[in-house]
VOTIMI-298477 format. One record per residue (C-alpha): residue number from 1; x, y, z. Coordinates in nm, 3 decimals. Layout:
<sites>
<seq:NUM	px:X	py:Y	pz:Z>
...
</sites>
This chain:
<sites>
<seq:1	px:5.031	py:-1.795	pz:0.407>
<seq:2	px:4.782	py:-2.029	pz:0.244>
<seq:3	px:4.564	py:-1.836	pz:-0.006>
<seq:4	px:4.356	py:-2.139	pz:-0.105>
<seq:5	px:3.989	py:-2.045	pz:-0.113>
<seq:6	px:3.763	py:-2.296	pz:0.059>
<seq:7	px:3.429	py:-2.306	pz:-0.119>
<seq:8	px:3.132	py:-2.309	pz:0.117>
<seq:9	px:2.821	py:-2.513	pz:0.035>
<seq:10	px:2.627	py:-2.188	pz:-0.020>
<seq:11	px:2.855	py:-2.090	pz:-0.308>
<seq:12	px:2.732	py:-2.391	pz:-0.507>
<seq:13	px:2.373	py:-2.272	pz:-0.478>
<seq:14	px:2.222	py:-2.081	pz:-0.770>
<seq:15	px:2.143	py:-1.715	pz:-0.704>
<seq:16	px:1.774	py:-1.627	pz:-0.689>
<seq:17	px:1.627	py:-1.310	pz:-0.839>
<seq:18	px:1.405	py:-1.067	pz:-0.649>
<seq:19	px:1.194	py:-0.755	pz:-0.702>
<seq:20	px:1.135	py:-0.526	pz:-0.404>
<seq:21	px:0.818	py:-0.314	pz:-0.399>
<seq:22	px:0.770	py:-0.032	pz:-0.146>
<seq:23	px:1.144	py:-0.082	pz:-0.106>
<seq:24	px:1.215	py:0.209	pz:0.124>
<seq:25	px:1.588	py:0.234	pz:0.189>
<seq:26	px:1.651	py:-0.129	pz:0.093>
<seq:27	px:1.631	py:-0.319	pz:0.422>
<seq:28	px:1.455	py:-0.614	pz:0.254>
<seq:29	px:1.739	py:-0.625	pz:0.004>
<seq:30	px:1.991	py:-0.615	pz:0.290>
<seq:31	px:1.828	py:-0.931	pz:0.429>
<seq:32	px:1.788	py:-1.113	pz:0.097>
<seq:33	px:2.137	py:-1.068	pz:-0.045>
<seq:34	px:2.330	py:-1.263	pz:0.223>
<seq:35	px:2.086	py:-1.550	pz:0.164>
<seq:36	px:2.175	py:-1.572	pz:-0.205>
<seq:37	px:1.923	py:-1.338	pz:-0.369>
<seq:38	px:1.998	py:-1.071	pz:-0.629>
<seq:39	px:1.755	py:-0.778	pz:-0.637>
<seq:40	px:1.685	py:-0.690	pz:-1.001>
<seq:41	px:1.414	py:-0.426	pz:-0.944>
<seq:42	px:1.317	py:-0.191	pz:-0.660>
<seq:43	px:1.056	py:0.082	pz:-0.635>
<seq:44	px:0.952	py:0.348	pz:-0.387>
<seq:45	px:0.783	py:0.687	pz:-0.411>
<seq:46	px:0.989	py:0.867	pz:-0.144>
<seq:47	px:1.298	py:1.062	pz:-0.269>
<seq:48	px:1.454	py:1.047	pz:0.079>
<seq:49	px:1.440	py:0.669	pz:0.078>
<seq:50	px:1.576	py:0.661	pz:-0.276>
<seq:51	px:1.881	py:0.860	pz:-0.160>
<seq:52	px:1.939	py:0.616	pz:0.125>
<seq:53	px:1.892	py:0.318	pz:-0.105>
<seq:54	px:2.133	py:0.457	pz:-0.365>
<seq:55	px:2.397	py:0.538	pz:-0.103>
<seq:56	px:2.402	py:0.174	pz:0.007>
<seq:57	px:2.320	py:-0.023	pz:-0.310>
<seq:58	px:2.350	py:0.215	pz:-0.603>
<seq:59	px:2.051	py:0.324	pz:-0.810>
<seq:60	px:2.081	py:0.094	pz:-1.112>
<seq:61	px:1.788	py:-0.124	pz:-1.003>
<seq:62	px:1.584	py:0.149	pz:-0.830>
<seq:63	px:1.283	py:0.316	pz:-0.992>
<seq:64	px:1.162	py:0.625	pz:-0.809>
<seq:65	px:0.792	py:0.695	pz:-0.853>
<seq:66	px:0.434	py:0.599	pz:-0.780>
<seq:67	px:0.365	py:0.226	pz:-0.795>
<seq:68	px:0.047	py:0.311	pz:-0.986>
<seq:69	px:0.267	py:0.415	pz:-1.280>
<seq:70	px:0.437	py:0.074	pz:-1.300>
<seq:71	px:0.310	py:-0.202	pz:-1.525>
<seq:72	px:0.377	py:-0.573	pz:-1.527>
<seq:73	px:0.592	py:-0.531	pz:-1.839>
<seq:74	px:0.831	py:-0.306	pz:-1.643>
<seq:75	px:0.932	py:-0.589	pz:-1.410>
<seq:76	px:1.218	py:-0.822	pz:-1.508>
<seq:77	px:1.192	py:-1.198	pz:-1.463>
<seq:78	px:1.232	py:-1.274	pz:-1.092>
<seq:79	px:1.181	py:-1.565	pz:-0.854>
<seq:80	px:1.026	py:-1.364	pz:-0.570>
<seq:81	px:0.856	py:-1.026	pz:-0.532>
<seq:82	px:0.837	py:-0.863	pz:-0.190>
<seq:83	px:0.590	py:-0.594	pz:-0.085>
<seq:84	px:0.614	py:-0.406	pz:0.244>
<seq:85	px:0.312	py:-0.197	pz:0.151>
<seq:86	px:0.212	py:0.098	pz:0.377>
<seq:87	px:0.070	py:0.004	pz:0.716>
<seq:88	px:-0.099	py:0.339	pz:0.784>
<seq:89	px:-0.455	py:0.219	pz:0.729>
<seq:90	px:-0.400	py:-0.119	pz:0.898>
<seq:91	px:-0.220	py:-0.010	pz:1.215>
<seq:92	px:-0.411	py:0.009	pz:1.543>
<seq:93	px:-0.266	py:0.361	pz:1.573>
<seq:94	px:-0.400	py:0.460	pz:1.231>
<seq:95	px:-0.744	py:0.530	pz:1.090>
<seq:96	px:-0.819	py:0.160	pz:1.026>
<seq:97	px:-0.947	py:0.224	pz:0.673>
<seq:98	px:-0.777	py:-0.105	pz:0.585>
<seq:99	px:-0.717	py:-0.210	pz:0.227>
<seq:100	px:-0.975	py:0.048	pz:0.122>
<seq:101	px:-0.745	py:0.324	pz:0.249>
<seq:102	px:-0.538	py:0.542	pz:0.018>
<seq:103	px:-0.206	py:0.408	pz:0.153>
<seq:104	px:-0.255	py:0.044	pz:0.259>
<seq:105	px:-0.476	py:0.008	pz:-0.047>
<seq:106	px:-0.153	py:0.008	pz:-0.250>
<seq:107	px:-0.163	py:-0.369	pz:-0.195>
<seq:108	px:-0.406	py:-0.378	pz:-0.486>
<seq:109	px:-0.153	py:-0.205	pz:-0.711>
<seq:110	px:0.103	py:-0.472	pz:-0.624>
<seq:111	px:-0.157	py:-0.738	pz:-0.710>
<seq:112	px:-0.236	py:-0.559	pz:-1.037>
<seq:113	px:0.129	py:-0.566	pz:-1.140>
<seq:114	px:0.151	py:-0.938	pz:-1.064>
<seq:115	px:-0.164	py:-0.992	pz:-1.269>
<seq:116	px:-0.017	py:-0.800	pz:-1.563>
<seq:117	px:0.299	py:-1.012	pz:-1.551>
<seq:118	px:0.090	py:-1.309	pz:-1.664>
<seq:119	px:0.295	py:-1.626	pz:-1.707>
<seq:120	px:0.607	py:-1.437	pz:-1.595>
<seq:121	px:0.474	py:-1.397	pz:-1.240>
<seq:122	px:0.738	py:-1.479	pz:-0.977>
<seq:123	px:0.723	py:-1.821	pz:-0.817>
<seq:124	px:0.690	py:-1.659	pz:-0.475>
<seq:125	px:0.566	py:-1.339	pz:-0.316>
<seq:126	px:0.644	py:-1.206	pz:0.030>
<seq:127	px:0.413	py:-0.959	pz:0.204>
<seq:128	px:0.511	py:-0.781	pz:0.526>
<seq:129	px:0.292	py:-0.565	pz:0.746>
<seq:130	px:0.179	py:-0.491	pz:1.101>
<seq:131	px:-0.020	py:-0.742	pz:1.306>
<seq:132	px:-0.320	py:-0.509	pz:1.268>
<seq:133	px:-0.350	py:-0.650	pz:0.915>
<seq:134	px:-0.507	py:-0.960	pz:1.071>
<seq:135	px:-0.785	py:-0.772	pz:1.252>
<seq:136	px:-0.851	py:-0.489	pz:1.007>
<seq:137	px:-1.222	py:-0.479	pz:0.918>
<seq:138	px:-1.282	py:-0.780	pz:1.139>
<seq:139	px:-1.036	py:-0.992	pz:0.943>
<seq:140	px:-1.196	py:-0.914	pz:0.605>
<seq:141	px:-0.884	py:-0.738	pz:0.473>
<seq:142	px:-0.661	py:-1.036	pz:0.540>
<seq:143	px:-0.920	py:-1.261	pz:0.383>
<seq:144	px:-0.936	py:-1.036	pz:0.075>
<seq:145	px:-0.558	py:-1.035	pz:0.034>
<seq:146	px:-0.536	py:-1.414	pz:0.064>
<seq:147	px:-0.811	py:-1.473	pz:-0.189>
<seq:148	px:-0.656	py:-1.223	pz:-0.429>
<seq:149	px:-0.322	py:-1.405	pz:-0.412>
<seq:150	px:-0.511	py:-1.732	pz:-0.460>
<seq:151	px:-0.671	py:-1.584	pz:-0.772>
<seq:152	px:-0.325	py:-1.501	pz:-0.903>
<seq:153	px:-0.219	py:-1.864	pz:-0.858>
<seq:154	px:-0.052	py:-1.858	pz:-0.517>
<seq:155	px:-0.109	py:-2.080	pz:-0.216>
<seq:156	px:-0.066	py:-1.868	pz:0.100>
<seq:157	px:0.122	py:-1.924	pz:0.422>
<seq:158	px:0.128	py:-1.679	pz:0.711>
<seq:159	px:0.344	py:-1.642	pz:1.020>
<seq:160	px:0.483	py:-1.388	pz:1.264>
<seq:161	px:0.842	py:-1.267	pz:1.281>
<seq:162	px:0.973	py:-1.045	pz:1.562>
<seq:163	px:1.286	py:-0.830	pz:1.559>
<seq:164	px:1.342	py:-0.915	pz:1.928>
<seq:165	px:1.459	py:-1.261	pz:1.823>
<seq:166	px:1.768	py:-1.097	pz:1.674>
<seq:167	px:1.806	py:-0.743	pz:1.810>
<seq:168	px:1.687	py:-0.560	pz:2.124>
<seq:169	px:1.373	py:-0.418	pz:1.963>
<seq:170	px:1.014	py:-0.535	pz:2.011>
<seq:171	px:0.880	py:-0.537	pz:1.654>
<seq:172	px:0.634	py:-0.818	pz:1.575>
<seq:173	px:0.529	py:-0.826	pz:1.211>
<seq:174	px:0.302	py:-1.043	pz:1.001>
<seq:175	px:0.433	py:-1.213	pz:0.689>
<seq:176	px:0.246	py:-1.384	pz:0.408>
<seq:177	px:0.434	py:-1.607	pz:0.167>
<seq:178	px:0.255	py:-1.691	pz:-0.156>
<seq:179	px:0.391	py:-1.988	pz:-0.351>
<seq:180	px:0.291	py:-2.088	pz:-0.703>
<seq:181	px:0.408	py:-2.444	pz:-0.624>
<seq:182	px:0.398	py:-2.510	pz:-0.247>
<seq:183	px:0.589	py:-2.815	pz:-0.123>
<seq:184	px:0.377	py:-3.122	pz:-0.067>
<seq:185	px:0.278	py:-3.210	pz:0.288>
<seq:186	px:0.338	py:-2.858	pz:0.426>
<seq:187	px:0.089	py:-2.869	pz:0.714>
<seq:188	px:0.253	py:-2.722	pz:1.027>
<seq:189	px:-0.059	py:-2.535	pz:1.142>
<seq:190	px:-0.038	py:-2.611	pz:1.514>
<seq:191	px:-0.008	py:-2.299	pz:1.737>
<seq:192	px:0.356	py:-2.197	pz:1.787>
<seq:193	px:0.578	py:-1.892	pz:1.834>
<seq:194	px:0.551	py:-1.820	pz:1.462>
<seq:195	px:0.185	py:-1.919	pz:1.413>
<seq:196	px:-0.036	py:-1.808	pz:1.703>
<seq:197	px:-0.383	py:-1.961	pz:1.748>
<seq:198	px:-0.560	py:-1.693	pz:1.543>
<seq:199	px:-0.373	py:-1.813	pz:1.236>
<seq:200	px:-0.483	py:-2.168	pz:1.311>
<seq:201	px:-0.841	py:-2.039	pz:1.337>
<seq:202	px:-0.808	py:-1.848	pz:1.009>
<seq:203	px:-0.701	py:-2.172	pz:0.842>
<seq:204	px:-1.008	py:-2.361	pz:0.958>
<seq:205	px:-1.248	py:-2.071	pz:0.911>
<seq:206	px:-1.152	py:-2.056	pz:0.542>
<seq:207	px:-1.166	py:-2.412	pz:0.408>
<seq:208	px:-1.210	py:-2.277	pz:0.055>
<seq:209	px:-0.886	py:-2.079	pz:0.064>
<seq:210	px:-0.569	py:-2.225	pz:-0.085>
<seq:211	px:-0.336	py:-2.234	pz:0.215>
<seq:212	px:-0.024	py:-2.416	pz:0.329>
<seq:213	px:0.205	py:-2.402	pz:0.633>
<seq:214	px:0.575	py:-2.458	pz:0.577>
<seq:215	px:0.768	py:-2.587	pz:0.882>
<seq:216	px:0.958	py:-2.277	pz:0.990>
<seq:217	px:1.068	py:-2.229	pz:1.350>
<seq:218	px:1.159	py:-1.917	pz:1.546>
<seq:219	px:1.534	py:-1.878	pz:1.614>
<seq:220	px:1.663	py:-2.013	pz:1.944>
<seq:221	px:1.940	py:-1.756	pz:1.990>
<seq:222	px:1.926	py:-1.481	pz:2.252>
<seq:223	px:1.934	py:-1.124	pz:2.117>
<seq:224	px:2.194	py:-0.878	pz:2.245>
<seq:225	px:2.099	py:-0.635	pz:2.522>
<seq:226	px:2.007	py:-0.274	pz:2.459>
<seq:227	px:2.343	py:-0.160	pz:2.598>
<seq:228	px:2.515	py:-0.321	pz:2.297>
<seq:229	px:2.345	py:-0.090	pz:2.048>
<seq:230	px:2.342	py:0.235	pz:2.247>
<seq:231	px:2.591	py:0.500	pz:2.141>
<seq:232	px:2.805	py:0.582	pz:2.445>
<seq:233	px:2.807	py:0.962	pz:2.417>
<seq:234	px:3.031	py:1.180	pz:2.631>
<seq:235	px:2.857	py:1.381	pz:2.903>
<seq:236	px:2.947	py:1.701	pz:2.716>
<seq:237	px:2.778	py:1.589	pz:2.393>
<seq:238	px:2.525	py:1.852	pz:2.286>
<seq:239	px:2.268	py:1.584	pz:2.205>
<seq:240	px:2.196	py:1.531	pz:2.574>
<seq:241	px:1.896	py:1.732	pz:2.688>
<seq:242	px:1.960	py:2.037	pz:2.905>
<seq:243	px:1.879	py:2.005	pz:3.280>
<seq:244	px:1.547	py:2.191	pz:3.254>
<seq:245	px:1.425	py:1.954	pz:2.984>
<seq:246	px:1.533	py:1.650	pz:3.187>
<seq:247	px:1.346	py:1.794	pz:3.487>
<seq:248	px:1.031	py:1.830	pz:3.276>
<seq:249	px:1.076	py:1.470	pz:3.157>
<seq:250	px:1.111	py:1.345	pz:3.516>
<seq:251	px:0.814	py:1.547	pz:3.644>
<seq:252	px:0.584	py:1.384	pz:3.387>
<seq:253	px:0.657	py:1.033	pz:3.515>
<seq:254	px:0.399	py:0.845	pz:3.717>
<seq:255	px:0.497	py:0.727	pz:4.065>
<seq:256	px:0.574	py:0.381	pz:3.926>
<seq:257	px:0.783	py:0.528	pz:3.646>
<seq:258	px:0.964	py:0.762	pz:3.886>
<seq:259	px:1.054	py:0.471	pz:4.113>
<seq:260	px:1.188	py:0.283	pz:3.810>
<seq:261	px:1.411	py:0.578	pz:3.723>
<seq:262	px:1.526	py:0.625	pz:4.084>
<seq:263	px:1.637	py:0.261	pz:4.101>
<seq:264	px:1.841	py:0.310	pz:3.785>
<seq:265	px:2.003	py:0.626	pz:3.924>
<seq:266	px:2.099	py:0.446	pz:4.248>
<seq:267	px:2.290	py:0.171	pz:4.071>
<seq:268	px:2.671	py:0.172	pz:4.072>
<seq:269	px:2.688	py:0.109	pz:3.697>
<seq:270	px:2.524	py:0.288	pz:3.406>
<seq:271	px:2.207	py:0.145	pz:3.256>
<seq:272	px:2.011	py:0.238	pz:2.948>
<seq:273	px:1.638	py:0.223	pz:2.882>
<seq:274	px:1.414	py:0.363	pz:2.611>
<seq:275	px:1.117	py:0.592	pz:2.668>
<seq:276	px:0.810	py:0.701	pz:2.470>
<seq:277	px:0.590	py:1.003	pz:2.512>
<seq:278	px:0.228	py:0.895	pz:2.564>
<seq:279	px:-0.103	py:1.072	pz:2.614>
<seq:280	px:-0.274	py:0.962	pz:2.935>
<seq:281	px:-0.602	py:1.130	pz:3.034>
<seq:282	px:-0.526	py:1.393	pz:2.768>
<seq:283	px:-0.193	py:1.475	pz:2.928>
<seq:284	px:0.146	py:1.413	pz:2.761>
<seq:285	px:0.364	py:1.196	pz:2.984>
<seq:286	px:0.681	py:0.994	pz:2.944>
<seq:287	px:0.702	py:0.620	pz:3.014>
<seq:288	px:1.026	py:0.425	pz:3.054>
<seq:289	px:1.043	py:0.063	pz:2.949>
<seq:290	px:1.124	py:-0.183	pz:3.227>
<seq:291	px:1.320	py:-0.422	pz:3.005>
<seq:292	px:1.635	py:-0.428	pz:2.791>
<seq:293	px:1.438	py:-0.374	pz:2.471>
<seq:294	px:1.361	py:-0.072	pz:2.261>
<seq:295	px:0.999	py:-0.017	pz:2.176>
<seq:296	px:0.895	py:-0.067	pz:1.816>
<seq:297	px:1.069	py:0.197	pz:1.605>
<seq:298	px:0.824	py:0.422	pz:1.427>
<seq:299	px:0.825	py:0.648	pz:1.125>
<seq:300	px:0.973	py:0.957	pz:1.288>
<seq:301	px:0.785	py:1.252	pz:1.144>
<seq:302	px:0.720	py:1.427	pz:1.475>
<seq:303	px:0.822	py:1.430	pz:1.841>
<seq:304	px:0.543	py:1.200	pz:1.958>
<seq:305	px:0.672	py:0.917	pz:1.740>
<seq:306	px:1.036	py:0.951	pz:1.838>
<seq:307	px:1.196	py:0.733	pz:2.104>
<seq:308	px:1.424	py:0.867	pz:2.376>
<seq:309	px:1.720	py:0.702	pz:2.547>
<seq:310	px:1.759	py:0.728	pz:2.925>
<seq:311	px:2.108	py:0.679	pz:3.068>
<seq:312	px:2.114	py:0.653	pz:3.448>
<seq:313	px:2.341	py:0.531	pz:3.726>
<seq:314	px:2.611	py:0.656	pz:3.966>
<seq:315	px:2.367	py:0.912	pz:4.100>
<seq:316	px:2.299	py:1.080	pz:3.765>
<seq:317	px:2.050	py:1.071	pz:3.481>
<seq:318	px:2.077	py:1.193	pz:3.122>
<seq:319	px:1.815	py:1.183	pz:2.846>
<seq:320	px:1.831	py:1.239	pz:2.469>
<seq:321	px:1.663	py:1.136	pz:2.148>
<seq:322	px:1.768	py:0.807	pz:1.994>
<seq:323	px:2.028	py:0.855	pz:1.721>
<seq:324	px:2.014	py:0.735	pz:1.359>
<seq:325	px:2.298	py:0.490	pz:1.426>
<seq:326	px:2.098	py:0.335	pz:1.712>
<seq:327	px:1.794	py:0.308	pz:1.484>
<seq:328	px:2.014	py:0.137	pz:1.226>
<seq:329	px:2.154	py:-0.111	pz:1.478>
<seq:330	px:1.806	py:-0.185	pz:1.614>
<seq:331	px:1.690	py:-0.266	pz:1.261>
<seq:332	px:1.987	py:-0.499	pz:1.217>
<seq:333	px:2.126	py:-0.270	pz:0.947>
<seq:334	px:2.454	py:-0.212	pz:1.133>
<seq:335	px:2.668	py:0.058	pz:0.980>
<seq:336	px:2.437	py:0.154	pz:0.694>
<seq:337	px:2.545	py:0.469	pz:0.511>
<seq:338	px:2.314	py:0.745	pz:0.635>
<seq:339	px:2.517	py:1.054	pz:0.543>
<seq:340	px:2.316	py:1.121	pz:0.223>
<seq:341	px:2.022	py:1.256	pz:0.429>
<seq:342	px:1.955	py:1.457	pz:0.745>
<seq:343	px:1.934	py:1.276	pz:1.082>
<seq:344	px:1.553	py:1.311	pz:1.092>
<seq:345	px:1.528	py:1.179	pz:0.737>
<seq:346	px:1.740	py:0.879	pz:0.838>
<seq:347	px:1.504	py:0.810	pz:1.130>
<seq:348	px:1.212	py:0.831	pz:0.887>
<seq:349	px:1.367	py:0.577	pz:0.650>
<seq:350	px:1.473	py:0.335	pz:0.922>
<seq:351	px:1.155	py:0.357	pz:1.131>
<seq:352	px:0.948	py:0.278	pz:0.824>
<seq:353	px:1.155	py:-0.026	pz:0.730>
<seq:354	px:1.187	py:-0.395	pz:0.815>
<seq:355	px:1.428	py:-0.564	pz:1.052>
<seq:356	px:1.708	py:-0.701	pz:0.833>
<seq:357	px:1.784	py:-1.028	pz:1.020>
<seq:358	px:1.413	py:-1.120	pz:1.018>
<seq:359	px:1.417	py:-1.106	pz:0.636>
<seq:360	px:1.742	py:-1.302	pz:0.627>
<seq:361	px:1.586	py:-1.567	pz:0.853>
<seq:362	px:1.287	py:-1.599	pz:0.617>
<seq:363	px:1.512	py:-1.614	pz:0.311>
<seq:364	px:1.750	py:-1.868	pz:0.467>
<seq:365	px:1.495	py:-2.101	pz:0.625>
<seq:366	px:1.198	py:-2.068	pz:0.390>
<seq:367	px:1.221	py:-1.891	pz:0.055>
<seq:368	px:1.569	py:-2.011	pz:-0.038>
<seq:369	px:1.515	py:-2.382	pz:0.036>
<seq:370	px:1.168	py:-2.395	pz:-0.122>
<seq:371	px:1.262	py:-2.211	pz:-0.441>
<seq:372	px:1.594	py:-2.392	pz:-0.489>
<seq:373	px:1.426	py:-2.730	pz:-0.445>
<seq:374	px:1.224	py:-2.644	pz:-0.756>
<seq:375	px:1.536	py:-2.581	pz:-0.967>
<seq:376	px:1.661	py:-2.875	pz:-1.177>
<seq:377	px:1.974	py:-3.030	pz:-1.028>
<seq:378	px:2.168	py:-2.945	pz:-1.345>
<seq:379	px:2.162	py:-2.580	pz:-1.235>
<seq:380	px:2.396	py:-2.667	pz:-0.948>
<seq:381	px:2.666	py:-2.805	pz:-1.174>
</sites>
């Protein structure tokens, strides 16, 4: 057997250092590390997420506590700082208080820490949030965030990344990359899968903003189907709902939804779809997706935010809640260690996180190349 180790081109590349704010259970870290980043600092206020983070990465770099208690001097020297700050006040399903809200307003604490770092500020920042960030307060919140990053010395880029490019989950998210030294000639502002027309309009509506557009393209690969992430539970598994509960589920379906389910039941092979509970005309009803995608995973704190799995075919139908392992697979986290918390706590941590392969795509095709191009060639020796 030949034990000679073949060195890949990536192994010659210098490692980049990162700090992860609003780190949750570490899904940003899970996407950065394969792309050659070392996380040197992570922070979150939730003990449940800290337990999940520690179970998968250890707790050496994790600081549990309120971001308002962190100062710029607490942060080590890093190349990039990420912030998946709370979306509660920006989401269309939230109160839309925007960056003035008590939760989404934590963006300003992240900016304060960067400000306090002075000349040690990272060369890049990465913000992640819901698409509602763009429309919150008529676009004023996005404008405020961009101008604040400009004030701190960063030129801003923005684009959309969707989990469905990599896994069977519809999860579009907005990303802002701030660069202290953007590459010259980065002007890919034409409408595309990653930069819809409203971003193009933002660019031209804000001629006084410091903006750039790095040429990043959406992946061309096809994501796996939902059936590849579903746990194939035995019919006797106690997690399947009892017949009376399934009957209540079925009776809440509209005629269109009922026909969709009937067609699944009539098929000779098993199929899987996801379902959400909605309120229509003040009545709680279930709706089954028509495609091979899960709906956007949510922070599971109650039944209305949880997603169900419908298994039907061969004349039968079964329904149950989605499992933590399925949440993990849909977030691209694979076999993450979840045993340190309860199943509902795992759903909470995963539903509140980012899709891992989306972060890896950004790190591989954007942050890594840009930041390494700024490193003197001697560092590669």
